[in-house]
PyMOL Python script that loads the backbone (N, CA, C, O; Angstrom):
from pymol import cmd

cmd.read_pdbstr("""\
ATOM      1  N   MET A   1      25.400  16.724   4.841  1.00  0.00           N
ATOM      2  CA  MET A   1      24.980  15.415   4.341  1.00  0.00           C
ATOM      3  C   MET A   1      23.462  15.444   4.138  1.00  0.00           C
ATOM      4  O   MET A   1      22.713  15.724   5.074  1.00  0.00           O
ATOM      5  N   SER A   2      23.024  15.161   2.947  1.00  0.00           N
ATOM      6  CA  SER A   2      21.597  15.173   2.645  1.00  0.00           C
ATOM      7  C   SER A   2      20.929  13.907   3.176  1.00  0.00           C
ATOM      8  O   SER A   2      21.608  12.953   3.558  1.00  0.00           O
ATOM      9  N   LEU A   3      19.594  13.904   3.198  1.00  0.00           N
ATOM     10  CA  LEU A   3      18.853  12.724   3.651  1.00  0.00           C
ATOM     11  C   LEU A   3      19.192  11.511   2.798  1.00  0.00           C
ATOM     12  O   LEU A   3      19.337  10.407   3.322  1.00  0.00           O
ATOM     13  N   ASN A   4      19.318  11.705   1.489  1.00  0.00           N
ATOM     14  CA  ASN A   4      19.683  10.579   0.623  1.00  0.00           C
ATOM     15  C   ASN A   4      21.066  10.047   0.949  1.00  0.00           C
ATOM     16  O   ASN A   4      21.286   8.836   0.930  1.00  0.00           O
ATOM     17  N   ASP A   5      22.013  10.950   1.253  1.00  0.00           N
ATOM     18  CA  ASP A   5      23.345  10.509   1.650  1.00  0.00           C
ATOM     19  C   ASP A   5      23.271   9.727   2.957  1.00  0.00           C
ATOM     20  O   ASP A   5      23.935   8.703   3.116  1.00  0.00           O
ATOM     21  N   VAL A   6      22.463  10.216   3.884  1.00  0.00           N
ATOM     22  CA  VAL A   6      22.318   9.545   5.171  1.00  0.00           C
ATOM     23  C   VAL A   6      21.710   8.164   4.971  1.00  0.00           C
ATOM     24  O   VAL A   6      22.150   7.198   5.594  1.00  0.00           O
ATOM     25  N   LYS A   7      20.704   8.061   4.108  1.00  0.00           N
ATOM     26  CA  LYS A   7      20.090   6.756   3.828  1.00  0.00           C
ATOM     27  C   LYS A   7      21.118   5.786   3.276  1.00  0.00           C
ATOM     28  O   LYS A   7      21.109   4.603   3.615  1.00  0.00           O
ATOM     29  N   ASP A   8      21.994   6.280   2.434  1.00  0.00           N
ATOM     30  CA  ASP A   8      22.964   5.415   1.779  1.00  0.00           C
ATOM     31  C   ASP A   8      24.114   5.014   2.686  1.00  0.00           C
ATOM     32  O   ASP A   8      24.748   3.985   2.451  1.00  0.00           O
ATOM     33  N   PHE A   9      24.396   5.790   3.706  1.00  0.00           N
ATOM     34  CA  PHE A   9      25.543   5.520   4.556  1.00  0.00           C
ATOM     35  C   PHE A   9      25.389   4.203   5.308  1.00  0.00           C
ATOM     36  O   PHE A   9      24.479   4.068   6.126  1.00  0.00           O
ATOM     37  N   THR A  10      26.234   3.258   5.055  1.00  0.00           N
ATOM     38  CA  THR A  10      26.405   1.997   5.779  1.00  0.00           C
ATOM     39  C   THR A  10      25.217   1.042   5.768  1.00  0.00           C
ATOM     40  O   THR A  10      25.352  -0.084   6.246  1.00  0.00           O
ATOM     41  N   LEU A  11      24.078   1.437   5.251  1.00  0.00           N
ATOM     42  CA  LEU A  11      22.914   0.570   5.336  1.00  0.00           C
ATOM     43  C   LEU A  11      22.516  -0.011   3.988  1.00  0.00           C
ATOM     44  O   LEU A  11      21.398  -0.504   3.840  1.00  0.00           O
ATOM     45  N   ARG A  12      23.384   0.035   3.024  1.00  0.00           N
ATOM     46  CA  ARG A  12      23.056  -0.454   1.700  1.00  0.00           C
ATOM     47  C   ARG A  12      23.952  -1.606   1.226  1.00  0.00           C
ATOM     48  O   ARG A  12      23.999  -1.870   0.025  1.00  0.00           O
ATOM     49  N   PRO A  13      24.657  -2.293   2.116  1.00  0.00           N
ATOM     50  CA  PRO A  13      25.435  -3.438   1.615  1.00  0.00           C
ATOM     51  C   PRO A  13      24.494  -4.473   0.987  1.00  0.00           C
ATOM     52  O   PRO A  13      23.322  -4.563   1.353  1.00  0.00           O
ATOM     53  N   ASP A  14      25.019  -5.244   0.047  1.00  0.00           N
ATOM     54  CA  ASP A  14      24.214  -6.246  -0.655  1.00  0.00           C
ATOM     55  C   ASP A  14      23.525  -7.212   0.302  1.00  0.00           C
ATOM     56  O   ASP A  14      22.401  -7.642   0.040  1.00  0.00           O
ATOM     57  N   TYR A  15      24.179  -7.557   1.401  1.00  0.00           N
ATOM     58  CA  TYR A  15      23.576  -8.532   2.304  1.00  0.00           C
ATOM     59  C   TYR A  15      22.377  -7.985   3.068  1.00  0.00           C
ATOM     60  O   TYR A  15      21.680  -8.753   3.731  1.00  0.00           O
ATOM     61  N   TYR A  16      22.115  -6.686   2.996  1.00  0.00           N
ATOM     62  CA  TYR A  16      20.913  -6.121   3.588  1.00  0.00           C
ATOM     63  C   TYR A  16      19.778  -5.980   2.578  1.00  0.00           C
ATOM     64  O   TYR A  16      18.675  -5.582   2.952  1.00  0.00           O
ATOM     65  N   GLN A  17      20.019  -6.292   1.328  1.00  0.00           N
ATOM     66  CA  GLN A  17      19.014  -6.115   0.281  1.00  0.00           C
ATOM     67  C   GLN A  17      17.982  -7.241   0.304  1.00  0.00           C
ATOM     68  O   GLN A  17      18.339  -8.413   0.428  1.00  0.00           O
ATOM     69  N   GLN A  18      16.734  -6.893   0.189  1.00  0.00           N
ATOM     70  CA  GLN A  18      15.628  -7.833   0.078  1.00  0.00           C
ATOM     71  C   GLN A  18      14.756  -7.380  -1.088  1.00  0.00           C
ATOM     72  O   GLN A  18      14.094  -6.346  -0.997  1.00  0.00           O
ATOM     73  N   ASN A  19      14.748  -8.122  -2.157  1.00  0.00           N
ATOM     74  CA  ASN A  19      13.913  -7.791  -3.316  1.00  0.00           C
ATOM     75  C   ASN A  19      14.111  -6.352  -3.786  1.00  0.00           C
ATOM     76  O   ASN A  19      13.144  -5.674  -4.133  1.00  0.00           O
ATOM     77  N   GLY A  20      15.345  -5.889  -3.800  1.00  0.00           N
ATOM     78  CA  GLY A  20      15.648  -4.541  -4.258  1.00  0.00           C
ATOM     79  C   GLY A  20      15.421  -3.459  -3.220  1.00  0.00           C
ATOM     80  O   GLY A  20      15.651  -2.282  -3.500  1.00  0.00           O
ATOM     81  N   GLN A  21      14.978  -3.826  -2.038  1.00  0.00           N
ATOM     82  CA  GLN A  21      14.754  -2.859  -0.968  1.00  0.00           C
ATOM     83  C   GLN A  21      15.913  -2.943   0.011  1.00  0.00           C
ATOM     84  O   GLN A  21      16.557  -3.984   0.140  1.00  0.00           O
ATOM     85  N   ASP A  22      16.176  -1.824   0.708  1.00  0.00           N
ATOM     86  CA  ASP A  22      17.135  -1.937   1.784  1.00  0.00           C
ATOM     87  C   ASP A  22      16.432  -2.527   3.006  1.00  0.00           C
ATOM     88  O   ASP A  22      15.207  -2.649   3.030  1.00  0.00           O
ATOM     89  N   LEU A  23      17.196  -2.879   3.988  1.00  0.00           N
ATOM     90  CA  LEU A  23      16.665  -3.560   5.169  1.00  0.00           C
ATOM     91  C   LEU A  23      15.539  -2.765   5.832  1.00  0.00           C
ATOM     92  O   LEU A  23      14.506  -3.331   6.191  1.00  0.00           O
ATOM     93  N   ILE A  24      15.733  -1.478   5.991  1.00  0.00           N
ATOM     94  CA  ILE A  24      14.732  -0.672   6.690  1.00  0.00           C
ATOM     95  C   ILE A  24      13.420  -0.627   5.905  1.00  0.00           C
ATOM     96  O   ILE A  24      12.349  -0.757   6.497  1.00  0.00           O
ATOM     97  N   GLU A  25      13.484  -0.450   4.610  1.00  0.00           N
ATOM     98  CA  GLU A  25      12.257  -0.464   3.793  1.00  0.00           C
ATOM     99  C   GLU A  25      11.543  -1.803   3.913  1.00  0.00           C
ATOM    100  O   GLU A  25      10.321  -1.855   4.050  1.00  0.00           O
ATOM    101  N   HIS A  26      12.309  -2.877   3.862  1.00  0.00           N
ATOM    102  CA  HIS A  26      11.733  -4.218   3.966  1.00  0.00           C
ATOM    103  C   HIS A  26      11.050  -4.414   5.315  1.00  0.00           C
ATOM    104  O   HIS A  26       9.926  -4.913   5.377  1.00  0.00           O
ATOM    105  N   LEU A  27      11.722  -4.025   6.393  1.00  0.00           N
ATOM    106  CA  LEU A  27      11.149  -4.218   7.719  1.00  0.00           C
ATOM    107  C   LEU A  27       9.941  -3.320   7.968  1.00  0.00           C
ATOM    108  O   LEU A  27       9.038  -3.693   8.718  1.00  0.00           O
ATOM    109  N   SER A  28       9.917  -2.139   7.347  1.00  0.00           N
ATOM    110  CA  SER A  28       8.760  -1.254   7.530  1.00  0.00           C
ATOM    111  C   SER A  28       7.496  -1.877   6.943  1.00  0.00           C
ATOM    112  O   SER A  28       6.385  -1.569   7.377  1.00  0.00           O
ATOM    113  N   GLU A  29       7.671  -2.747   5.961  1.00  0.00           N
ATOM    114  CA  GLU A  29       6.521  -3.441   5.375  1.00  0.00           C
ATOM    115  C   GLU A  29       6.226  -4.753   6.103  1.00  0.00           C
ATOM    116  O   GLU A  29       5.073  -5.179   6.178  1.00  0.00           O
ATOM    117  N   LEU A  30       7.249  -5.377   6.628  1.00  0.00           N
ATOM    118  CA  LEU A  30       7.102  -6.666   7.300  1.00  0.00           C
ATOM    119  C   LEU A  30       6.520  -6.524   8.702  1.00  0.00           C
ATOM    120  O   LEU A  30       5.654  -7.302   9.101  1.00  0.00           O
ATOM    121  N   PHE A  31       6.995  -5.532   9.445  1.00  0.00           N
ATOM    122  CA  PHE A  31       6.571  -5.324  10.834  1.00  0.00           C
ATOM    123  C   PHE A  31       5.319  -4.457  10.889  1.00  0.00           C
ATOM    124  O   PHE A  31       5.064  -3.666   9.981  1.00  0.00           O
ATOM    125  N   ASN A  32       4.534  -4.611  11.964  1.00  0.00           N
ATOM    126  CA  ASN A  32       3.473  -3.643  12.200  1.00  0.00           C
ATOM    127  C   ASN A  32       4.140  -2.350  12.694  1.00  0.00           C
ATOM    128  O   ASN A  32       5.314  -2.379  13.064  1.00  0.00           O
ATOM    129  N   PRO A  33       3.423  -1.221  12.709  1.00  0.00           N
ATOM    130  CA  PRO A  33       4.064   0.051  13.072  1.00  0.00           C
ATOM    131  C   PRO A  33       4.745   0.050  14.437  1.00  0.00           C
ATOM    132  O   PRO A  33       5.831   0.611  14.579  1.00  0.00           O
ATOM    133  N   ASP A  34       4.128  -0.566  15.440  1.00  0.00           N
ATOM    134  CA  ASP A  34       4.757  -0.594  16.760  1.00  0.00           C
ATOM    135  C   ASP A  34       6.068  -1.375  16.741  1.00  0.00           C
ATOM    136  O   ASP A  34       7.057  -0.952  17.341  1.00  0.00           O
ATOM    137  N   MET A  35       6.074  -2.500  16.058  1.00  0.00           N
ATOM    138  CA  MET A  35       7.296  -3.295  15.962  1.00  0.00           C
ATOM    139  C   MET A  35       8.385  -2.521  15.228  1.00  0.00           C
ATOM    140  O   MET A  35       9.546  -2.537  15.637  1.00  0.00           O
ATOM    141  N   PHE A  36       8.014  -1.851  14.156  1.00  0.00           N
ATOM    142  CA  PHE A  36       8.990  -1.102  13.374  1.00  0.00           C
ATOM    143  C   PHE A  36       9.577   0.042  14.190  1.00  0.00           C
ATOM    144  O   PHE A  36      10.792   0.239  14.193  1.00  0.00           O
ATOM    145  N   VAL A  37       8.734   0.792  14.878  1.00  0.00           N
ATOM    146  CA  VAL A  37       9.215   1.897  15.707  1.00  0.00           C
ATOM    147  C   VAL A  37      10.134   1.359  16.808  1.00  0.00           C
ATOM    148  O   VAL A  37      11.159   1.969  17.113  1.00  0.00           O
ATOM    149  N   GLY A  38       9.772   0.231  17.399  1.00  0.00           N
ATOM    150  CA  GLY A  38      10.619  -0.372  18.421  1.00  0.00           C
ATOM    151  C   GLY A  38      11.971  -0.795  17.866  1.00  0.00           C
ATOM    152  O   GLY A  38      13.000  -0.580  18.507  1.00  0.00           O
ATOM    153  N   PHE A  39      11.977  -1.392  16.687  1.00  0.00           N
ATOM    154  CA  PHE A  39      13.222  -1.799  16.035  1.00  0.00           C
ATOM    155  C   PHE A  39      14.108  -0.592  15.782  1.00  0.00           C
ATOM    156  O   PHE A  39      15.302  -0.610  16.083  1.00  0.00           O
ATOM    157  N   MET A  40      13.521   0.450  15.230  1.00  0.00           N
ATOM    158  CA  MET A  40      14.296   1.639  14.904  1.00  0.00           C
ATOM    159  C   MET A  40      14.829   2.309  16.174  1.00  0.00           C
ATOM    160  O   MET A  40      15.994   2.701  16.231  1.00  0.00           O
ATOM    161  N   THR A  41      13.982   2.438  17.178  1.00  0.00           N
ATOM    162  CA  THR A  41      14.388   3.066  18.438  1.00  0.00           C
ATOM    163  C   THR A  41      15.501   2.260  19.096  1.00  0.00           C
ATOM    164  O   THR A  41      16.457   2.833  19.618  1.00  0.00           O
ATOM    165  N   GLY A  42      15.383   0.943  19.075  1.00  0.00           N
ATOM    166  CA  GLY A  42      16.414   0.092  19.649  1.00  0.00           C
ATOM    167  C   GLY A  42      17.752   0.263  18.961  1.00  0.00           C
ATOM    168  O   GLY A  42      18.790   0.302  19.621  1.00  0.00           O
ATOM    169  N   ASN A  43      17.740   0.364  17.640  1.00  0.00           N
ATOM    170  CA  ASN A  43      18.991   0.567  16.917  1.00  0.00           C
ATOM    171  C   ASN A  43      19.594   1.939  17.190  1.00  0.00           C
ATOM    172  O   ASN A  43      20.812   2.069  17.305  1.00  0.00           O
ATOM    173  N   ILE A  44      18.758   2.955  17.293  1.00  0.00           N
ATOM    174  CA  ILE A  44      19.254   4.292  17.633  1.00  0.00           C
ATOM    175  C   ILE A  44      19.941   4.230  18.992  1.00  0.00           C
ATOM    176  O   ILE A  44      21.063   4.710  19.148  1.00  0.00           O
ATOM    177  N   PHE A  45      19.277   3.647  19.960  1.00  0.00           N
ATOM    178  CA  PHE A  45      19.817   3.532  21.314  1.00  0.00           C
ATOM    179  C   PHE A  45      21.124   2.732  21.309  1.00  0.00           C
ATOM    180  O   PHE A  45      22.102   3.123  21.947  1.00  0.00           O
ATOM    181  N   LYS A  46      21.131   1.614  20.588  1.00  0.00           N
ATOM    182  CA  LYS A  46      22.328   0.763  20.520  1.00  0.00           C
ATOM    183  C   LYS A  46      23.535   1.560  20.047  1.00  0.00           C
ATOM    184  O   LYS A  46      24.587   1.547  20.686  1.00  0.00           O
ATOM    185  N   TYR A  47      23.378   2.251  18.928  1.00  0.00           N
ATOM    186  CA  TYR A  47      24.518   2.976  18.365  1.00  0.00           C
ATOM    187  C   TYR A  47      24.928   4.163  19.227  1.00  0.00           C
ATOM    188  O   TYR A  47      26.113   4.488  19.297  1.00  0.00           O
ATOM    189  N   LEU A  48      23.968   4.819  19.886  1.00  0.00           N
ATOM    190  CA  LEU A  48      24.319   5.957  20.739  1.00  0.00           C
ATOM    191  C   LEU A  48      25.008   5.523  22.022  1.00  0.00           C
ATOM    192  O   LEU A  48      25.825   6.267  22.564  1.00  0.00           O
ATOM    193  N   THR A  49      24.699   4.353  22.506  1.00  0.00           N
ATOM    194  CA  THR A  49      25.315   3.926  23.762  1.00  0.00           C
ATOM    195  C   THR A  49      26.673   3.266  23.585  1.00  0.00           C
ATOM    196  O   THR A  49      27.424   3.151  24.555  1.00  0.00           O
ATOM    197  N   ARG A  50      27.008   2.835  22.390  1.00  0.00           N
ATOM    198  CA  ARG A  50      28.267   2.126  22.212  1.00  0.00           C
ATOM    199  C   ARG A  50      29.320   2.887  21.425  1.00  0.00           C
ATOM    200  O   ARG A  50      30.451   2.418  21.300  1.00  0.00           O
ATOM    201  N   TRP A  51      28.972   4.052  20.892  1.00  0.00           N
ATOM    202  CA  TRP A  51      29.863   4.719  19.943  1.00  0.00           C
ATOM    203  C   TRP A  51      31.256   4.977  20.501  1.00  0.00           C
ATOM    204  O   TRP A  51      32.238   4.852  19.769  1.00  0.00           O
ATOM    205  N   GLN A  52      31.368   5.332  21.773  1.00  0.00           N
ATOM    206  CA  GLN A  52      32.689   5.637  22.328  1.00  0.00           C
ATOM    207  C   GLN A  52      33.538   4.383  22.541  1.00  0.00           C
ATOM    208  O   GLN A  52      34.766   4.450  22.490  1.00  0.00           O
ATOM    209  N   GLN A  53      32.894   3.252  22.777  1.00  0.00           N
ATOM    210  CA  GLN A  53      33.627   2.019  23.029  1.00  0.00           C
ATOM    211  C   GLN A  53      33.864   1.190  21.772  1.00  0.00           C
ATOM    212  O   GLN A  53      34.749   0.335  21.762  1.00  0.00           O
ATOM    213  N   LYS A  54      33.104   1.423  20.729  1.00  0.00           N
ATOM    214  CA  LYS A  54      33.201   0.519  19.587  1.00  0.00           C
ATOM    215  C   LYS A  54      33.694   1.210  18.322  1.00  0.00           C
ATOM    216  O   LYS A  54      34.886   1.148  18.021  1.00  0.00           O
ATOM    217  N   ASN A  55      32.818   1.860  17.580  1.00  0.00           N
ATOM    218  CA  ASN A  55      33.182   2.365  16.255  1.00  0.00           C
ATOM    219  C   ASN A  55      33.223   3.882  16.121  1.00  0.00           C
ATOM    220  O   ASN A  55      33.306   4.398  15.006  1.00  0.00           O
ATOM    221  N   GLY A  56      33.168   4.591  17.218  1.00  0.00           N
ATOM    222  CA  GLY A  56      33.292   6.046  17.184  1.00  0.00           C
ATOM    223  C   GLY A  56      32.257   6.725  16.310  1.00  0.00           C
ATOM    224  O   GLY A  56      31.066   6.421  16.379  1.00  0.00           O
ATOM    225  N   VAL A  57      32.727   7.647  15.490  1.00  0.00           N
ATOM    226  CA  VAL A  57      31.846   8.469  14.658  1.00  0.00           C
ATOM    227  C   VAL A  57      30.999   7.614  13.724  1.00  0.00           C
ATOM    228  O   VAL A  57      29.866   7.986  13.419  1.00  0.00           O
ATOM    229  N   GLU A  58      31.512   6.495  13.268  1.00  0.00           N
ATOM    230  CA  GLU A  58      30.723   5.620  12.385  1.00  0.00           C
ATOM    231  C   GLU A  58      29.417   5.208  13.057  1.00  0.00           C
ATOM    232  O   GLU A  58      28.373   5.191  12.406  1.00  0.00           O
ATOM    233  N   ASP A  59      29.456   4.875  14.351  1.00  0.00           N
ATOM    234  CA  ASP A  59      28.226   4.505  15.064  1.00  0.00           C
ATOM    235  C   ASP A  59      27.304   5.706  15.239  1.00  0.00           C
ATOM    236  O   ASP A  59      26.084   5.549  15.197  1.00  0.00           O
ATOM    237  N   LEU A  60      27.858   6.900  15.434  1.00  0.00           N
ATOM    238  CA  LEU A  60      27.012   8.096  15.512  1.00  0.00           C
ATOM    239  C   LEU A  60      26.296   8.328  14.184  1.00  0.00           C
ATOM    240  O   LEU A  60      25.126   8.709  14.161  1.00  0.00           O
ATOM    241  N   LYS A  61      26.992   8.099  13.096  1.00  0.00           N
ATOM    242  CA  LYS A  61      26.367   8.254  11.777  1.00  0.00           C
ATOM    243  C   LYS A  61      25.280   7.205  11.568  1.00  0.00           C
ATOM    244  O   LYS A  61      24.238   7.500  10.985  1.00  0.00           O
ATOM    245  N   LYS A  62      25.516   5.989  12.038  1.00  0.00           N
ATOM    246  CA  LYS A  62      24.486   4.950  11.920  1.00  0.00           C
ATOM    247  C   LYS A  62      23.262   5.330  12.744  1.00  0.00           C
ATOM    248  O   LYS A  62      22.130   5.153  12.292  1.00  0.00           O
ATOM    249  N   ALA A  63      23.482   5.851  13.951  1.00  0.00           N
ATOM    250  CA  ALA A  63      22.354   6.297  14.780  1.00  0.00           C
ATOM    251  C   ALA A  63      21.572   7.378  14.048  1.00  0.00           C
ATOM    252  O   ALA A  63      20.342   7.392  14.086  1.00  0.00           O
ATOM    253  N   ARG A  64      22.276   8.274  13.388  1.00  0.00           N
ATOM    254  CA  ARG A  64      21.619   9.345  12.633  1.00  0.00           C
ATOM    255  C   ARG A  64      20.800   8.778  11.481  1.00  0.00           C
ATOM    256  O   ARG A  64      19.703   9.263  11.203  1.00  0.00           O
ATOM    257  N   VAL A  65      21.321   7.754  10.808  1.00  0.00           N
ATOM    258  CA  VAL A  65      20.574   7.118   9.721  1.00  0.00           C
ATOM    259  C   VAL A  65      19.254   6.574  10.255  1.00  0.00           C
ATOM    260  O   VAL A  65      18.191   6.845   9.695  1.00  0.00           O
ATOM    261  N   TYR A  66      19.327   5.803  11.342  1.00  0.00           N
ATOM    262  CA  TYR A  66      18.103   5.229  11.910  1.00  0.00           C
ATOM    263  C   TYR A  66      17.156   6.314  12.410  1.00  0.00           C
ATOM    264  O   TYR A  66      15.943   6.195  12.236  1.00  0.00           O
ATOM    265  N   LEU A  67      17.682   7.365  13.025  1.00  0.00           N
ATOM    266  CA  LEU A  67      16.832   8.452  13.503  1.00  0.00           C
ATOM    267  C   LEU A  67      16.150   9.165  12.337  1.00  0.00           C
ATOM    268  O   LEU A  67      14.950   9.434  12.392  1.00  0.00           O
ATOM    269  N   ASN A  68      16.901   9.470  11.291  1.00  0.00           N
ATOM    270  CA  ASN A  68      16.297  10.133  10.130  1.00  0.00           C
ATOM    271  C   ASN A  68      15.240   9.256   9.465  1.00  0.00           C
ATOM    272  O   ASN A  68      14.200   9.755   9.034  1.00  0.00           O
ATOM    273  N   ARG A  69      15.498   7.980   9.381  1.00  0.00           N
ATOM    274  CA  ARG A  69      14.519   7.070   8.774  1.00  0.00           C
ATOM    275  C   ARG A  69      13.286   6.945   9.669  1.00  0.00           C
ATOM    276  O   ARG A  69      12.173   6.818   9.158  1.00  0.00           O
ATOM    277  N   LEU A  70      13.461   6.979  11.000  1.00  0.00           N
ATOM    278  CA  LEU A  70      12.322   6.940  11.911  1.00  0.00           C
ATOM    279  C   LEU A  70      11.497   8.221  11.774  1.00  0.00           C
ATOM    280  O   LEU A  70      10.267   8.177  11.760  1.00  0.00           O
ATOM    281  N   ILE A  71      12.171   9.341  11.674  1.00  0.00           N
ATOM    282  CA  ILE A  71      11.467  10.610  11.460  1.00  0.00           C
ATOM    283  C   ILE A  71      10.668  10.555  10.162  1.00  0.00           C
ATOM    284  O   ILE A  71       9.511  10.974  10.119  1.00  0.00           O
ATOM    285  N   GLU A  72      11.282  10.043   9.119  1.00  0.00           N
ATOM    286  CA  GLU A  72      10.610   9.908   7.819  1.00  0.00           C
ATOM    287  C   GLU A  72       9.377   9.002   7.949  1.00  0.00           C
ATOM    288  O   GLU A  72       8.309   9.332   7.432  1.00  0.00           O
ATOM    289  N   PHE A  73       9.522   7.879   8.628  1.00  0.00           N
ATOM    290  CA  PHE A  73       8.411   6.950   8.831  1.00  0.00           C
ATOM    291  C   PHE A  73       7.280   7.625   9.604  1.00  0.00           C
ATOM    292  O   PHE A  73       6.113   7.521   9.226  1.00  0.00           O
ATOM    293  N   GLU A  74       7.629   8.309  10.675  1.00  0.00           N
ATOM    294  CA  GLU A  74       6.610   8.979  11.489  1.00  0.00           C
ATOM    295  C   GLU A  74       5.897  10.075  10.701  1.00  0.00           C
ATOM    296  O   GLU A  74       4.683  10.238  10.826  1.00  0.00           O
ATOM    297  N   ALA A  75       6.637  10.818   9.899  1.00  0.00           N
ATOM    298  CA  ALA A  75       6.030  11.882   9.096  1.00  0.00           C
ATOM    299  C   ALA A  75       5.048  11.303   8.084  1.00  0.00           C
ATOM    300  O   ALA A  75       4.019  11.913   7.796  1.00  0.00           O
ATOM    301  N   GLU A  76       5.362  10.132   7.547  1.00  0.00           N
ATOM    302  CA  GLU A  76       4.482   9.496   6.573  1.00  0.00           C
ATOM    303  C   GLU A  76       3.299   8.794   7.225  1.00  0.00           C
ATOM    304  O   GLU A  76       2.313   8.478   6.559  1.00  0.00           O
ATOM    305  N   ASN A  77       3.397   8.555   8.507  1.00  0.00           N
ATOM    306  CA  ASN A  77       2.355   7.812   9.223  1.00  0.00           C
ATOM    307  C   ASN A  77       1.789   8.632  10.373  1.00  0.00           C
ATOM    308  O   ASN A  77       1.551   8.099  11.457  1.00  0.00           O
ATOM    309  N   THR A  78       1.573   9.915  10.148  1.00  0.00           N
ATOM    310  CA  THR A  78       1.122  10.794  11.224  1.00  0.00           C
ATOM    311  C   THR A  78      -0.241  10.398  11.760  1.00  0.00           C
ATOM    312  O   THR A  78      -0.494  10.570  12.952  1.00  0.00           O
ATOM    313  N   SER A  79      -1.117   9.881  10.935  1.00  0.00           N
ATOM    314  CA  SER A  79      -2.436   9.489  11.435  1.00  0.00           C
ATOM    315  C   SER A  79      -2.296   8.316  12.398  1.00  0.00           C
ATOM    316  O   SER A  79      -2.993   8.268  13.411  1.00  0.00           O
ATOM    317  N   TYR A  80      -1.409   7.374  12.103  1.00  0.00           N
ATOM    318  CA  TYR A  80      -1.187   6.258  13.021  1.00  0.00           C
ATOM    319  C   TYR A  80      -0.601   6.769  14.332  1.00  0.00           C
ATOM    320  O   TYR A  80      -1.037   6.357  15.407  1.00  0.00           O
ATOM    321  N   SER A  81       0.376   7.658  14.252  1.00  0.00           N
ATOM    322  CA  SER A  81       1.018   8.178  15.457  1.00  0.00           C
ATOM    323  C   SER A  81       0.022   8.928  16.324  1.00  0.00           C
ATOM    324  O   SER A  81       0.047   8.797  17.548  1.00  0.00           O
ATOM    325  N   LYS A  82      -0.862   9.718  15.704  1.00  0.00           N
ATOM    326  CA  LYS A  82      -1.863  10.467  16.471  1.00  0.00           C
ATOM    327  C   LYS A  82      -2.846   9.517  17.135  1.00  0.00           C
ATOM    328  O   LYS A  82      -3.197   9.712  18.299  1.00  0.00           O
ATOM    329  N   GLU A  83      -3.302   8.485  16.414  1.00  0.00           N
ATOM    330  CA  GLU A  83      -4.224   7.513  17.001  1.00  0.00           C
ATOM    331  C   GLU A  83      -3.577   6.817  18.197  1.00  0.00           C
ATOM    332  O   GLU A  83      -4.222   6.630  19.228  1.00  0.00           O
ATOM    333  N   LYS A  84      -2.315   6.434  18.066  1.00  0.00           N
ATOM    334  CA  LYS A  84      -1.599   5.746  19.140  1.00  0.00           C
ATOM    335  C   LYS A  84      -1.468   6.660  20.352  1.00  0.00           C
ATOM    336  O   LYS A  84      -1.660   6.213  21.483  1.00  0.00           O
ATOM    337  N   LYS A  85      -1.145   7.933  20.133  1.00  0.00           N
ATOM    338  CA  LYS A  85      -1.011   8.894  21.224  1.00  0.00           C
ATOM    339  C   LYS A  85      -2.347   9.086  21.918  1.00  0.00           C
ATOM    340  O   LYS A  85      -2.408   9.093  23.148  1.00  0.00           O
ATOM    341  N   ASP A  86      -3.431   9.242  21.142  1.00  0.00           N
ATOM    342  CA  ASP A  86      -4.763   9.397  21.723  1.00  0.00           C
ATOM    343  C   ASP A  86      -5.145   8.166  22.535  1.00  0.00           C
ATOM    344  O   ASP A  86      -5.720   8.287  23.617  1.00  0.00           O
ATOM    345  N   GLU A  87      -4.829   6.984  22.018  1.00  0.00           N
ATOM    346  CA  GLU A  87      -5.128   5.731  22.704  1.00  0.00           C
ATOM    347  C   GLU A  87      -4.384   5.661  24.042  1.00  0.00           C
ATOM    348  O   GLU A  87      -4.954   5.223  25.041  1.00  0.00           O
ATOM    349  N   ASN A  88      -3.134   6.081  24.068  1.00  0.00           N
ATOM    350  CA  ASN A  88      -2.322   6.032  25.284  1.00  0.00           C
ATOM    351  C   ASN A  88      -2.772   7.062  26.311  1.00  0.00           C
ATOM    352  O   ASN A  88      -2.515   6.885  27.501  1.00  0.00           O
ATOM    353  N   ASN A  89      -3.436   8.135  25.884  1.00  0.00           N
ATOM    354  CA  ASN A  89      -3.881   9.176  26.805  1.00  0.00           C
ATOM    355  C   ASN A  89      -5.258   8.922  27.375  1.00  0.00           C
ATOM    356  O   ASN A  89      -5.709   9.662  28.250  1.00  0.00           O
ATOM    357  N   LYS A  90      -5.942   7.885  26.894  1.00  0.00           N
ATOM    358  CA  LYS A  90      -7.270   7.558  27.437  1.00  0.00           C
ATOM    359  C   LYS A  90      -7.122   6.948  28.819  1.00  0.00           C
ATOM    360  O   LYS A  90      -6.247   6.117  29.061  1.00  0.00           O
ATOM    361  N   VAL A  91      -7.990   7.377  29.716  1.00  0.00           N
ATOM    362  CA  VAL A  91      -7.952   6.842  31.081  1.00  0.00           C
ATOM    363  C   VAL A  91      -9.277   6.211  31.406  1.00  0.00           C
ATOM    364  O   VAL A  91      -9.462   5.696  32.509  1.00  0.00           O
TER     365      VAL A  91
END
""", "prot")
cmd.dss("prot")
cmd.show_as("cartoon", "prot")
cmd.util.cbc("prot")
cmd.orient("prot")
């Protein structure tokens, strides 16, 4: 499954569309970076912790979508991530 396939899996229903963007694209612009990373991490955790009790493999695929999109966001925002890491390591 390619990254584009992963992006398209389950996260493109019409009700998630905002001005032609999918929900994740919209929230990445709406939230500050910390809020966005928290949102993405929370969704990854949610789907990984419930997959056996709720939707099985579908939830694992959703977790993968959020993880891949978080990786993509972090790769595009490496300067922000480095600044945040440096800030957290100051004593």
